[in-house]
Structure formats: C-alpha cells, structure tokens
C-alpha positions as CSV (number, residue, x, y, z in Angstrom):
1,M,-28.1,-5.5,-34.9
2,N,-25.0,-3.8,-36.2
3,N,-25.6,0.0,-34.9
4,D,-23.9,1.4,-38.0
5,I,-26.2,-0.5,-40.2
6,A,-29.2,0.5,-38.0
7,S,-28.2,4.2,-38.5
8,L,-28.4,4.0,-42.3
9,K,-31.5,5.7,-44.0
10,T,-31.6,3.7,-47.5
11,L,-31.0,0.1,-48.5
12,M,-28.6,1.7,-50.9
13,D,-26.7,3.0,-48.0
14,V,-26.7,-0.4,-46.6
15,A,-25.2,-1.9,-49.9
16,R,-22.4,0.6,-50.2
17,Y,-21.5,0.1,-46.5
18,H,-21.0,-3.8,-46.9
19,A,-19.0,-3.2,-50.1
20,T,-16.7,-0.9,-48.2
21,H,-16.4,-3.0,-45.0
22,H,-16.1,-6.5,-46.4
23,P,-16.0,-6.1,-50.1
24,D,-14.5,-9.5,-51.0
25,Q,-17.3,-11.5,-49.1
26,V,-19.8,-13.4,-51.3
27,A,-23.3,-11.7,-51.2
28,Y,-25.2,-14.0,-53.7
29,V,-24.8,-17.3,-55.1
30,Y,-27.1,-18.4,-58.0
31,L,-27.4,-22.2,-58.1
32,E,-27.9,-23.1,-61.7
33,D,-30.6,-25.8,-62.3
34,G,-30.7,-25.7,-58.3
35,E,-27.5,-27.3,-57.9
36,S,-24.0,-25.9,-59.4
37,D,-22.9,-22.6,-57.5
38,E,-20.5,-21.3,-60.2
39,H,-22.4,-17.9,-60.2
40,S,-21.6,-15.6,-57.5
41,I,-21.2,-12.1,-56.6
42,T,-19.4,-10.2,-53.9
43,F,-20.6,-7.3,-52.1
44,H,-18.0,-5.0,-53.9
45,E,-18.8,-6.2,-57.4
46,L,-22.6,-6.2,-56.4
47,D,-22.0,-2.5,-55.6
48,R,-20.1,-1.7,-58.9
49,Q,-22.5,-3.4,-61.1
50,A,-25.3,-1.5,-59.4
51,R,-23.8,1.9,-59.9
52,A,-22.9,0.9,-63.4
53,F,-26.6,0.0,-63.9
54,A,-27.7,3.2,-62.1
55,A,-25.6,5.4,-64.3
56,H,-26.8,3.6,-67.6
57,L,-30.7,4.3,-66.0
58,Q,-29.6,8.0,-65.3
59,T,-29.0,8.5,-69.1
60,V,-32.6,7.0,-70.1
61,V,-34.9,8.3,-67.3
62,K,-34.9,10.7,-64.3
63,A,-35.5,10.0,-60.5
64,G,-38.9,9.1,-59.7
65,D,-39.6,7.4,-63.1
66,R,-40.9,3.7,-63.2
67,A,-38.9,0.8,-64.5
68,L,-40.6,-2.5,-65.2
69,L,-38.1,-5.3,-64.2
70,L,-38.8,-8.5,-66.2
71,Y,-35.9,-10.9,-65.2
72,P,-35.9,-14.7,-64.2
73,S,-34.2,-15.8,-60.9
74,G,-30.8,-14.7,-61.0
75,L,-28.2,-12.3,-60.4
76,E,-29.2,-9.8,-63.0
77,F,-32.3,-9.1,-61.2
78,I,-30.5,-8.2,-58.0
79,V,-28.1,-5.9,-59.9
80,A,-31.0,-4.3,-61.7
81,F,-33.2,-3.8,-58.4
82,L,-30.2,-2.4,-56.6
83,G,-29.6,-0.2,-59.9
84,C,-33.0,1.3,-59.5
85,L,-32.5,2.3,-55.8
86,Y,-28.9,3.7,-56.7
87,A,-30.6,6.0,-59.3
88,D,-33.7,6.8,-57.2
89,V,-35.8,5.2,-60.1
90,I,-39.2,3.3,-58.9
91,A,-38.6,-0.4,-59.4
92,M,-41.5,-2.4,-60.6
93,P,-40.8,-6.3,-60.2
94,T,-43.0,-8.7,-62.0
95,T,-43.0,-12.1,-63.8
96,V,-41.8,-12.5,-67.3
97,P,-44.8,-13.2,-69.5
98,H,-43.7,-16.5,-71.0
99,L,-47.5,-16.9,-72.0
100,K,-49.9,-14.7,-73.7
101,R,-52.2,-14.9,-71.2
102,S,-50.2,-13.1,-68.6
103,T,-49.6,-10.2,-70.7
104,P,-53.0,-8.3,-69.5
105,R,-51.8,-7.9,-66.1
106,L,-48.2,-6.7,-67.4
107,L,-50.0,-4.2,-69.5
108,L,-52.2,-3.2,-66.8
109,M,-49.2,-2.5,-64.5
110,M,-47.6,-0.5,-67.3
111,K,-50.5,1.6,-67.9
112,D,-51.4,2.1,-64.1
113,A,-47.7,3.2,-63.3
114,E,-46.9,4.9,-66.6
115,A,-43.8,3.0,-67.1
116,H,-40.9,4.7,-68.7
117,V,-38.3,1.7,-69.1
118,A,-38.2,-2.0,-69.0
119,C,-35.2,-3.9,-67.8
120,T,-34.2,-7.3,-68.7
121,T,-31.7,-9.8,-70.2
122,Q,-31.0,-10.2,-73.6
123,G,-32.6,-14.0,-73.6
124,V,-35.6,-12.5,-72.1
125,H,-35.9,-9.7,-74.5
126,E,-35.7,-12.2,-77.7
127,K,-38.4,-14.4,-76.3
128,I,-41.0,-11.7,-75.5
129,K,-40.5,-9.6,-78.4
130,F,-44.3,-10.5,-79.3
131,L,-45.1,-7.6,-76.8
132,A,-44.0,-5.0,-78.9
133,E,-45.6,-6.8,-82.0
134,E,-48.8,-7.2,-80.5
135,N,-49.3,-4.4,-78.1
136,V,-49.1,-0.8,-78.9
137,E,-48.0,0.3,-75.3
138,F,-44.8,-1.5,-75.7
139,Q,-43.9,0.1,-78.9
140,D,-42.6,3.3,-77.2
141,I,-41.1,1.9,-74.1
142,R,-37.3,2.2,-73.7
143,W,-35.4,-1.0,-73.1
144,V,-32.4,-1.6,-70.8
145,I,-30.7,-4.8,-71.7
146,S,-28.3,-6.0,-68.8
147,E,-25.7,-7.5,-71.0
148,E,-25.4,-4.1,-72.7
149,V,-24.7,-2.2,-69.7
150,D,-20.9,-1.3,-69.3
151,N,-19.8,-2.3,-66.0
152,D,-16.7,0.1,-66.3
153,G,-19.2,3.0,-66.3
154,A,-19.8,2.6,-62.4
155,E,-17.8,5.9,-62.2
156,K,-20.3,7.9,-64.0
157,W,-23.0,7.2,-61.6
158,L,-24.2,10.4,-59.8
159,Q,-25.4,9.6,-56.3
160,P,-29.1,10.9,-56.1
161,E,-30.4,12.6,-52.8
162,S,-32.8,9.5,-51.9
163,Q,-34.6,10.3,-48.8
164,P,-36.3,7.6,-46.7
165,D,-39.9,8.9,-47.6
166,N,-38.9,8.3,-51.3
167,I,-40.8,5.3,-52.9
168,A,-38.3,2.5,-53.4
169,F,-40.5,0.3,-55.5
170,L,-44.3,-0.7,-56.5
171,Q,-45.2,-4.1,-55.1
172,Y,-48.2,-5.0,-57.2
173,T,-50.7,-7.0,-55.3
174,S,-51.4,-10.6,-56.5
175,G,-54.9,-9.8,-57.7
176,S,-56.4,-12.9,-55.9
177,T,-59.6,-11.0,-55.0
178,S,-59.4,-7.8,-57.1
179,V,-57.6,-6.0,-59.9
180,P,-53.8,-5.7,-59.0
181,K,-52.9,-2.4,-57.4
182,G,-49.3,-0.9,-57.0
183,V,-48.3,-0.7,-53.4
184,M,-46.0,2.4,-52.7
185,I,-43.2,1.1,-50.4
186,T,-40.8,3.4,-49.4
187,N,-37.2,3.3,-48.2
188,F,-38.1,3.7,-44.6
189,N,-41.0,1.1,-45.1
190,L,-38.5,-1.5,-46.6
191,L,-35.6,-0.8,-43.8
192,R,-38.2,-1.3,-41.1
193,T,-39.6,-4.4,-42.3
194,I,-36.3,-6.0,-42.8
195,Q,-35.3,-5.0,-39.4
196,D,-38.4,-6.8,-38.3
197,L,-37.6,-9.9,-40.1
198,Q,-34.1,-9.7,-38.9
199,I,-35.1,-9.7,-35.4
200,G,-38.2,-11.9,-35.8
201,V,-36.3,-14.9,-37.4
202,Q,-32.9,-14.2,-35.5
203,F,-30.8,-13.7,-38.6
204,E,-27.4,-13.1,-37.2
205,D,-23.5,-12.5,-38.0
206,D,-23.5,-16.5,-38.9
207,S,-26.6,-16.9,-40.9
208,V,-27.1,-18.1,-44.4
209,M,-30.2,-17.8,-46.5
210,V,-31.5,-20.5,-49.1
211,S,-34.2,-19.4,-51.1
212,W,-36.1,-20.7,-54.3
213,L,-39.1,-18.2,-54.0
214,P,-40.1,-16.1,-56.9
215,I,-37.9,-13.0,-57.0
216,F,-40.9,-10.7,-57.8
217,H,-43.1,-12.0,-55.1
218,D,-42.7,-9.7,-51.8
219,M,-41.6,-12.7,-49.5
220,G,-39.0,-13.9,-52.3
221,L,-37.7,-10.2,-52.7
222,I,-37.8,-8.8,-49.1
223,F,-37.0,-11.8,-47.3
224,G,-35.4,-14.2,-49.5
225,L,-33.1,-11.6,-51.1
226,L,-33.0,-8.3,-49.3
227,T,-32.9,-9.4,-45.6
228,P,-29.5,-11.2,-46.2
229,L,-28.0,-8.3,-48.0
230,Y,-29.4,-6.0,-45.0
231,A,-27.3,-8.3,-42.7
232,G,-24.5,-8.6,-44.8
233,R,-24.8,-12.4,-45.2
234,P,-24.6,-14.9,-48.0
235,C,-27.6,-16.1,-49.9
236,Y,-28.1,-19.0,-52.1
237,I,-31.0,-18.8,-54.7
238,M,-32.5,-21.1,-57.1
239,S,-35.4,-20.7,-59.3
240,P,-39.0,-21.8,-58.6
241,V,-38.7,-24.1,-61.4
242,S,-35.7,-26.1,-60.2
243,F,-37.6,-26.6,-57.0
244,L,-40.9,-27.8,-58.6
245,E,-39.1,-30.2,-60.8
246,R,-37.2,-31.6,-58.2
247,P,-38.0,-30.6,-54.5
248,F,-34.9,-32.2,-53.1
249,R,-32.7,-29.5,-54.5
250,W,-34.0,-27.0,-52.0
251,L,-33.2,-29.1,-49.1
252,N,-30.1,-30.2,-50.5
253,A,-28.8,-26.7,-50.9
254,I,-29.7,-26.0,-47.2
255,S,-27.8,-29.2,-46.4
256,T,-24.7,-28.4,-48.7
257,H,-24.5,-24.7,-47.9
258,T,-25.1,-25.1,-44.2
259,G,-28.2,-22.7,-44.7
260,T,-29.8,-21.5,-41.4
261,H,-32.8,-19.7,-42.8
262,T,-35.4,-20.3,-45.6
263,A,-39.0,-19.8,-46.2
264,A,-41.8,-21.3,-48.4
265,P,-45.6,-21.6,-48.6
266,N,-47.1,-24.5,-46.9
267,F,-47.6,-26.5,-50.1
268,A,-43.6,-26.7,-50.7
269,Y,-43.3,-28.5,-47.3
270,E,-45.9,-30.9,-48.4
271,L,-44.2,-31.5,-51.6
272,C,-41.0,-32.2,-49.9
273,V,-42.8,-34.8,-47.9
274,R,-44.4,-36.5,-50.9
275,K,-41.5,-36.4,-53.6
276,I,-38.1,-36.6,-51.9
277,T,-37.2,-40.3,-51.8
278,D,-35.7,-42.2,-48.9
279,E,-32.4,-42.5,-51.0
280,E,-32.3,-38.6,-51.3
281,K,-33.4,-38.2,-47.6
282,K,-29.9,-40.0,-46.7
283,E,-27.9,-37.3,-48.3
284,L,-29.4,-34.4,-46.0
285,D,-28.3,-32.7,-42.9
286,L,-30.6,-30.0,-41.8
287,S,-29.3,-30.1,-38.1
288,H,-28.0,-26.6,-38.7
289,M,-31.1,-25.1,-39.5
290,V,-32.5,-22.1,-37.3
291,G,-35.6,-21.3,-39.1
292,A,-38.0,-22.1,-41.8
293,V,-40.7,-19.6,-42.5
294,N,-44.2,-21.0,-43.5
295,A,-46.3,-18.2,-44.8
296,A,-48.1,-16.9,-48.1
297,E,-51.0,-19.2,-47.8
298,P,-53.0,-20.9,-45.0
299,V,-50.4,-22.7,-42.6
300,R,-51.4,-26.4,-41.8
301,L,-50.7,-28.2,-38.7
302,E,-50.6,-31.5,-40.3
303,T,-48.3,-30.4,-42.9
304,M,-45.7,-29.2,-40.2
305,R,-46.0,-32.4,-38.3
306,E,-45.4,-34.6,-41.2
307,F,-42.7,-32.5,-42.6
308,T,-41.0,-32.9,-39.1
309,K,-41.6,-36.4,-38.8
310,T,-40.3,-37.2,-42.1
311,F,-37.1,-35.0,-41.5
312,T,-36.3,-35.6,-38.0
313,P,-33.8,-38.2,-38.9
314,N,-31.9,-35.6,-40.9
315,G,-31.9,-33.1,-37.8
316,F,-35.0,-31.1,-38.5
317,R,-36.7,-30.1,-35.3
318,Y,-40.5,-28.8,-34.9
319,E,-39.5,-25.6,-33.3
320,M,-37.6,-24.6,-36.3
321,F,-40.9,-23.8,-38.3
322,M,-41.8,-20.2,-38.2
323,P,-45.4,-19.6,-39.3
324,G,-46.1,-16.0,-40.2
325,Y,-48.4,-13.7,-41.7
326,G,-48.3,-10.7,-43.9
327,L,-49.3,-8.9,-47.1
328,A,-48.0,-6.5,-49.8
329,E,-49.5,-3.5,-48.1
330,A,-47.7,-4.2,-45.0
331,T,-44.4,-4.5,-46.8
332,V,-44.8,-8.3,-46.6
333,K,-44.5,-9.0,-42.6
334,V,-47.0,-8.2,-39.9
335,S,-46.1,-11.1,-37.6
336,N,-44.0,-14.4,-37.2
337,K,-43.4,-16.8,-34.6
338,K,-39.6,-16.7,-33.5
339,P,-37.5,-20.1,-33.8
340,G,-36.4,-22.0,-30.7
341,Q,-40.1,-23.0,-29.6
342,A,-42.7,-24.8,-30.9
343,P,-45.3,-22.9,-33.1
344,A,-48.5,-22.4,-31.0
345,H,-51.6,-23.8,-32.2
346,C,-55.5,-24.1,-31.0
347,I,-58.4,-26.1,-31.6
348,L,-61.6,-24.6,-32.4
349,D,-65.1,-25.6,-33.1
350,A,-65.6,-25.3,-36.7
351,N,-69.4,-24.8,-36.4
352,E,-68.7,-21.8,-34.1
353,I,-66.1,-20.3,-36.5
354,Q,-69.2,-20.1,-38.9
355,K,-70.5,-17.5,-36.6
356,N,-67.1,-15.7,-35.9
357,K,-67.1,-17.1,-32.6
358,L,-64.1,-18.6,-30.8
359,V,-65.0,-22.0,-29.0
360,F,-62.1,-24.0,-27.9
361,V,-62.4,-27.6,-28.0
362,P,-60.2,-30.9,-27.7
363,E,-58.4,-32.2,-30.5
364,T,-60.6,-35.2,-30.6
365,D,-63.7,-33.3,-30.7
366,P,-65.7,-34.2,-34.1
367,N,-65.8,-30.5,-34.8
368,A,-62.1,-29.7,-34.2
369,Y,-60.4,-27.1,-36.3
370,P,-56.7,-26.6,-35.8
371,N,-55.4,-23.0,-36.3
372,I,-51.9,-22.0,-36.3
373,G,-50.4,-19.0,-34.3
374,C,-48.4,-16.7,-36.4
375,G,-46.4,-14.9,-33.7
376,W,-46.1,-11.4,-33.3
377,T,-44.5,-8.2,-34.3
378,S,-40.8,-7.6,-33.5
379,I,-41.0,-3.7,-34.1
380,G,-44.1,-2.6,-32.1
381,A,-46.7,-2.9,-34.6
382,D,-50.4,-2.0,-33.2
383,I,-52.5,-5.0,-34.1
384,R,-56.2,-5.1,-33.4
385,I,-59.1,-7.2,-34.3
386,V,-61.9,-5.3,-35.5
387,N,-65.7,-6.0,-36.8
388,P,-65.4,-5.2,-40.3
389,A,-69.2,-4.2,-40.4
390,T,-69.2,-1.7,-37.5
391,N,-65.5,-0.8,-37.1
392,K,-65.6,-1.4,-33.5
393,P,-63.1,-3.7,-31.5
394,C,-64.1,-7.3,-31.4
395,P,-64.3,-8.8,-27.9
396,P,-61.9,-11.6,-27.2
397,D,-64.1,-14.4,-28.0
398,E,-64.9,-13.0,-31.6
399,I,-63.2,-13.4,-35.1
400,G,-62.7,-10.1,-36.9
401,E,-60.8,-8.2,-39.5
402,I,-57.0,-7.8,-38.8
403,W,-56.3,-4.0,-38.7
404,V,-52.3,-2.9,-38.5
405,Q,-50.7,0.3,-37.6
406,S,-46.9,-0.1,-38.1
407,D,-43.7,1.4,-39.7
408,S,-44.0,-1.1,-42.3
409,V,-47.4,-0.2,-43.6
410,A,-46.9,1.2,-47.1
411,Q,-48.1,4.7,-48.2
412,G,-50.9,3.7,-50.1
413,Y,-51.9,2.4,-53.7
414,W,-50.2,4.3,-56.6
415,K,-52.5,6.9,-58.0
416,R,-55.7,5.4,-56.0
417,P,-56.2,8.1,-53.3
418,E,-59.8,7.2,-52.6
419,V,-59.2,3.6,-52.1
420,S,-55.8,4.2,-50.4
421,K,-57.9,6.3,-47.7
422,E,-60.2,3.7,-47.2
423,V,-57.6,0.8,-46.9
424,F,-54.7,2.5,-45.3
425,H,-56.4,5.2,-43.0
426,A,-59.0,3.4,-41.3
427,Q,-60.2,4.7,-37.9
428,L,-62.0,3.0,-35.0
429,A,-65.6,4.0,-34.6
430,D,-65.7,4.1,-31.0
431,S,-62.4,5.8,-30.2
432,G,-61.7,7.6,-33.5
433,E,-58.0,6.0,-33.4
434,G,-56.1,5.4,-36.7
435,S,-54.7,5.5,-39.2
436,F,-54.9,1.7,-39.5
437,L,-54.4,-0.8,-42.4
438,R,-57.2,-2.7,-43.1
439,T,-55.9,-6.0,-44.3
440,G,-59.2,-7.6,-45.6
441,D,-58.0,-10.8,-43.6
442,M,-60.1,-12.1,-40.6
443,G,-58.3,-13.4,-37.6
444,F,-58.1,-13.4,-33.8
445,I,-55.3,-12.8,-31.1
446,H,-54.9,-15.7,-28.5
447,D,-52.4,-15.7,-25.9
448,G,-50.3,-12.9,-27.6
449,E,-50.1,-14.5,-30.9
450,L,-52.1,-13.5,-34.2
451,Y,-54.0,-16.2,-35.9
452,I,-55.4,-16.0,-39.4
453,A,-58.9,-17.2,-40.5
454,G,-59.3,-16.3,-44.0
455,R,-60.1,-13.4,-46.6
456,I,-63.2,-11.4,-46.2
457,K,-63.8,-11.0,-49.9
458,D,-63.5,-14.9,-50.5
459,M,-65.9,-15.8,-47.6
460,V,-68.6,-18.3,-48.6
461,I,-71.8,-17.3,-46.9
462,I,-74.5,-19.8,-46.9
463,Q,-77.8,-19.4,-44.9
464,G,-76.2,-16.9,-42.6
465,R,-73.2,-18.8,-41.9
466,N,-69.5,-17.9,-42.9
467,Y,-67.5,-20.8,-44.4
468,Y,-63.7,-20.0,-45.5
469,P,-63.2,-21.6,-48.9
470,Q,-59.5,-22.6,-48.0
471,D,-61.2,-25.1,-45.5
472,I,-63.5,-26.4,-48.1
473,E,-60.7,-26.7,-50.5
474,L,-58.5,-28.7,-48.1
475,T,-61.2,-31.0,-47.6
476,M,-61.7,-31.5,-51.5
477,E,-58.0,-32.3,-52.1
478,K,-57.7,-34.8,-49.4
479,C,-60.9,-36.9,-50.3
480,H,-59.2,-38.6,-53.7
481,P,-55.9,-39.3,-54.9
482,A,-56.9,-37.8,-58.3
483,L,-57.1,-34.4,-57.2
484,R,-54.0,-32.2,-57.2
485,P,-53.0,-30.4,-54.2
486,S,-53.5,-26.7,-53.7
487,C,-55.4,-26.5,-56.9
488,G,-59.0,-26.2,-56.1
489,A,-61.5,-23.3,-55.7
490,A,-64.7,-23.1,-53.9
491,F,-67.0,-20.1,-54.0
492,A,-70.8,-19.5,-53.9
493,I,-73.2,-18.3,-56.7
494,D,-76.4,-16.3,-55.9
495,D,-79.5,-17.4,-58.0
496,G,-81.5,-14.2,-56.5
497,E,-82.9,-16.5,-53.9
498,A,-79.9,-18.1,-52.3
499,E,-76.4,-18.7,-52.2
500,H,-75.2,-22.2,-53.5
501,L,-71.7,-23.7,-53.3
502,I,-69.8,-24.3,-56.6
503,V,-66.4,-26.3,-56.5
504,V,-63.6,-26.5,-59.2
505,H,-60.8,-28.8,-58.8
506,E,-57.7,-29.8,-61.0
507,V,-57.0,-33.6,-61.8
508,R,-53.5,-34.8,-61.3
509,R,-51.7,-35.4,-64.6
510,E,-51.6,-39.2,-64.1
511,F,-55.4,-39.3,-63.5
512,R,-56.4,-37.1,-66.5
513,K,-57.4,-40.1,-68.6
514,M,-59.0,-42.0,-65.8
515,D,-62.5,-43.8,-66.7
516,N,-64.5,-43.0,-63.9
517,F,-64.5,-39.0,-63.0
518,K,-68.1,-39.5,-61.3
519,E,-66.3,-41.3,-58.5
520,V,-64.1,-38.3,-57.9
521,A,-66.8,-35.8,-58.1
522,D,-69.0,-38.1,-55.6
523,A,-66.2,-38.1,-53.3
524,I,-65.9,-34.4,-53.3
525,R,-69.6,-33.9,-52.6
526,M,-69.7,-36.5,-49.7
527,A,-66.7,-35.0,-48.0
528,V,-68.0,-31.5,-48.2
529,A,-71.2,-32.6,-47.0
530,K,-69.7,-34.7,-44.1
531,N,-67.1,-32.1,-42.9
532,H,-68.9,-28.8,-43.4
533,G,-72.6,-29.8,-43.7
534,L,-72.8,-28.1,-47.1
535,R,-74.4,-29.4,-50.3
536,V,-72.3,-29.1,-53.3
537,H,-74.6,-27.6,-56.3
538,A,-71.7,-28.0,-59.1
539,A,-68.4,-30.2,-58.8
540,V,-66.1,-29.4,-61.6
541,L,-63.0,-31.4,-62.6
542,I,-60.6,-29.3,-64.8
543,T,-57.5,-30.5,-66.5
544,P,-54.1,-29.8,-64.9
545,S,-52.4,-26.5,-64.8
546,T,-55.6,-24.7,-65.9
547,I,-57.0,-23.2,-62.6
548,H,-56.6,-19.3,-62.2
549,K,-53.8,-18.5,-60.0
550,T,-52.0,-15.3,-59.1
551,T,-48.3,-14.9,-60.2
552,S,-47.6,-16.0,-56.3
553,G,-49.5,-19.0,-56.8
554,K,-52.7,-18.0,-54.9
555,I,-56.3,-19.4,-56.1
556,Q,-58.0,-16.4,-58.0
557,R,-61.5,-17.5,-56.8
558,S,-63.2,-14.7,-58.5
559,A,-61.8,-15.5,-61.8
560,V,-62.7,-19.1,-61.5
561,R,-66.2,-18.1,-60.9
562,E,-66.3,-15.8,-63.8
563,A,-65.0,-18.7,-65.9
564,F,-67.3,-21.0,-64.5
565,Q,-70.2,-18.7,-65.2
566,G,-68.7,-18.1,-68.8
567,N,-68.2,-21.6,-69.5
568,S,-64.6,-21.2,-70.1
569,L,-63.1,-23.8,-68.0
570,D,-61.2,-26.6,-69.3
571,V,-63.6,-29.2,-68.1
572,L,-63.0,-33.1,-67.9
573,Y,-66.3,-33.9,-65.9
574,E,-69.0,-31.8,-64.4
575,W,-71.6,-33.0,-62.1
576,R,-74.7,-30.5,-61.6
577,A,-77.6,-30.4,-59.3
578,P,-81.0,-30.8,-61.0
579,V,-81.3,-27.0,-61.2
580,L,-78.1,-25.1,-61.2
581,P,-78.1,-21.3,-60.3
582,G,-76.0,-18.8,-62.3
583,K,-75.0,-20.9,-65.3
584,P,-77.2,-21.8,-68.5
585,G,-78.3,-25.6,-68.7
C-alpha cells in the first residue's frame, strides 16, 4: 500500500492526490452498451469536474445537507458522488425510479433523510417528471442537473474542513427483511473498508477493475468504483442491463481490457455458464485475472465448479474465486477469501443444521449440504459467533449470529438511535464485551474462515426445526426447467396452531403459456419433500419479473408473504392443500 495514500484522511484527499501525481492516467471508462469504450475520464479531469460540481452544490446547499443521486451507470454518477464528498454534502445513492412501483422507497428515503437536493442527468430528469407531478414531496426539492454544471467553475470551489468522522454518504439498506434504513458511513469507515478490500483481493499497482454492478448498491459502489479510485488504477464499467442482455459482454470486457478483478453475485456466474455460447467462448482470454469476488447472495459450490469447468479453456482457474461476506452496516465488507488458493468448503449434515449444530459428513452422504468459506478480515476485525437468544458466545460446534467489531462498522442508522443501539452496540452477556454489530446473519467459524448460513428474520421454523429459505428455493429452481433461477421465495405462515410452508416461484418467459403447470407444482412439492422432509401447503407459480425483490436483486420474502396473503400475486397457477392457513378460501 502506498504510504502517502495510507496517510490521507478522506477519499477526497485520495482523488486529489491522484489528480496531482498522475493527472493524465485514465481513471474510468464507461462501456456504452457494454462494448464501446469511447467515454473515459482521467484523474485530472475527474478532479476538475468534481470540484465544479461541488462548487455548484455549495451555491445550493450547505455542508451536512443530504443529496439524492439519481443516476444511471456512467461517469456522471462518479463525478456527482465525488462532488458531494468535495462539498461535504451527504450523498444518498439510489436507483432511478423507472417504474412507479419503485417510487414509495424513494419517497421514504427522501422523507427519512430530509433530502435537500436531487442530482441527476437531463435525460433522467425528463423521464421522472411524474414524481413532481404526483408527489408533493418532490415539488419543493431543488434539482442539480449534471449537464448544467459549468466545469469552468472548478476554481470557485471552497475546500471544506471535511473530517474523518463526518458522514460521507447514507447507504440505504436493501429492505429484504424490513423497511430500508440509512446506514451512516463516515469518511473513516469508507477508507478503512477500501483498505480491507485492497489487501483482501490483492489489488496492486497493475490491477484493472471491470464491473457491471449497480452503482447505487454498496458492492458496486465501494468495491467496483471506489477501490480502483483509491489504488489509482483504471476501472471499466458497464450497466447491469448490458450484462443481463448479453452476459458475454462482462467476460469479454475482462478479456479485452486485461481486467484483473471483478465481482458479482452467484447468479451472474450461473448466467455466464448458461448463456455464453461456444463461439463466444473462443474469443475470451481470462488468464490474466487475479480474483473474482462472489458475494451479495448465497455462494454455491456447484456454481463455482461449473463456471471453472466451463471457462478453464479460457484461462480461468478455480483459485481466482473469492467468496466474500458483508453488509451495508459494515460498509460492505466483513471478510473475503484471498486469491491464489482454492475456496474452502465443508460438507455438513443438513438435518443437524436445522438444530444449529455442525456435524461434518462426506460429500456422498445423503444429507450432505455444502457450505462455502468466505475468508477472513484483512484489517483485524473482531468476528464472533453468538447465540442470538442468550447473547452468549456459541461453542465451536454450533451455528449462531455473526457479530462484528471493526473500523468498517458504520455509525448507526440515520435518525434511529434506539435501533442503532440495539444493532450496532450489542454486548456479550457473559463478559460485557462490546460494542458489536449484530449482523442478523447466522454462521460459524471453521479452520479460520467465516461461513454463512442465512438470515435470522427469514428463517422458516417448522416443528421446532430451522430451515434456511435459500436452501428450499435452490431445491425448487432445480427441480423443473420451467422455473426461473433466483426467482423463488419460501416462507412460513402461522395459522394459530402451527407454521406451514408456502412456496412462490416465477416461471421462465418461454414457459409462461405451457399447458401443464400442475406438473411444475407437483415437481416442487416432491423435491421439497424429498430434500427437506417438508410438506408444502401452497405452491404458487407467478408470471416472470413479478416477484418482490430489493433494488440489489435480493428476494423480499416478507413482501412476497404479504402479497400472498393479500391475494395480489400475479398468479399463473396455484396448488393448495385442502385447508390452507393464512389465506381466504
């Protein structure tokens, strides 16, 4: 790590350092449609435009005010985000509300943070005029349009006294299990996390980042965009839509631009295996890669093996995979496996997992459940496994809640002191040690690595046994070709006497007019019974792209449950047990 960089206190200082010491080096390249690289910006120009943006902001708001960032993927967002840092204005990155159903979350964020200004491009502003027309909250907000900022105004910028403890931005949680909350990430949290990432993924002086991740999501923002900025290395970005339309574009960008580092959720690696053709594979060279982070959703051993098998002829090696774990409350990273060694995994007895017990079995065992190691911290975080009911440390053979104490742990939730105290300042019951962040995730530590089991709030508890919904959902999606991957939800409904399992799953577009949906529902019921010993009380097949997800693509099981109980799912077919709890007949 560059000692001069390591001594700097804010990311603004880092960006200005690079603008001074290697001004003509390319900082970012935006790949139009995932392919053309005609949009680029050097460190000098990035600094100049950020100062101009900050100078404009300083005429509109004051230090500490909040600014919504409503941008598509591209260089404008990066300038605006840095502009906020340069003005000591608290940025609020969020998705552009293309659909009216995404408006409520945006309004909630605005009201919660008392946003003073909204920053966006002219094109986006034209498309979202309906916000001001239909929501009184938007009628008084001030707009900053990127194209209207005079870049010659950089000299008017007044450098603020930005301190390490100042809030850099609010990262709103995904809302997969609750109402989104604004995580207060300071300049110090941000730099320490980036240092953790840089060491953990071995981002060096010759590294090159390639990313399609959403820019408003913490992994896409902090790892995909800001880690290369900190290191002073080039970053090639494309929009998530470009990747989803043609997954080849992602790997081709890595190949073309000699990318060394990238990151994606597990589903993206699956999509590459399924969608990239043999002809396309012939064009790829992945041999110069160092590491590919697999995080943000459950990491699957089978996926990593299949991806490696598929792209070994192109130079990809299994040890390039870097499974990781993190959350917004820890400024995206808690741990990751370093590149250069094969990802660790262990095989557990699935029946014992339901009792939160660790029993290791051979891979051939009928109850075998593979679990992937997510490495460890690179900056000395204190990670504990704790019984969430007693707040006492778990013995080595038990699964418990992951507690973290680290420089990366944020300061709490915006304007939520009571919840912040409960989540960010937990103490161990036996020793009084604290303050720990309660992650809400279950896991265990084995051979020096952190393993993840699932979310506490999403747990399906039936007849005293714990079932992780992700496991049931994986069983579902693999049981019939008509089911769309990563688009199922499993949850329980209490009828007052017992908990009963309900499953909802999207159908692939090419199967939405099939004649026999009952065949699919029956396949789900049999697979869940065979693999988990559970009886399904309702199996619901819904139209494509209608299941509730967060802006980062995680299933919102609580929202799916509410939609099921409220009869508001877009149902193609539904099988129900003779007496179905929690829903009118």
